[in-house]
N, C-alpha and C positions, 0 to 999 in steps of 0.2 A: 700569449699567456705567460705567467711566471714560470710554469713548468717547462714550457718550450724554450724560454730564454736560458733557464738553468741547464737543460739538456744540451743546448747549443754550446754554452760555455764549457761544459764538461767534455763534450766531444772535441772541441777545438783544443782544449788543454791536453787531451790524450794525443792528438795529432802533433802538437808542438813538442810533447815529450818524446816522440819518436823521430824528431828532427825535421818535421815538415814545416814549411813556411806557409802562412795563411795571410792573404791579402783580402781585405773587405772593401766592397763598394756599395754604398747605400744609394739607391736611385729614388729621387723624389725631392720635393721642395721643402719638406720638413727635415730638420737636422736630427738624423738618427745616430746614436752613439754606438758604433760597432767596434770601437777600440778594444773592448775586452775580448773580442774574438780574434783580432789581428795578432800576428806574431810580434810586431813592433808597432809603436804608436804611429810612425809615418807610413805604415802599410794599410792605413785606414783612409778611405776617401769618400766624399759625398758628391754625387752627380745630380745637381739640381735640374729637373726636367724643363724648367722655364728659362734656363740660361744656356742656350745652345752654344754661345760663344766660348764657354769654358770647356766644351767637349774635347777639342784637339789638345789643349794643354794637359788635361787630366789623362787623356789617352797616352800621351808621351811619358807622363810620370809613371803610369802603370807599366808600360812597355819597358821603361828603364829599370824598374824594380824587378820585373820578371827576368830580364836579361842578367841582372846581377845575381839572382838566386837560382836561376834555372840553367838548363843546358839547351843548346841548339840541336835539334834532331835533323839528321841528314839522311 
């Protein structure tokens, strides 16, 4: 719903304003635009369920982004 989208955009804006990084991953064969929720345009990904050969490359991209913005817990 439009209200749900608006609430999600507002919630992620609040998180970004406190310094949080937000990565989005849409899962499905349709092209969902989650860029407004992501901290940066390249933090938005789409995982098509009918294209399993793309999974490893996308996983590497997300892992790389997480390592750049996160910390390793030991």
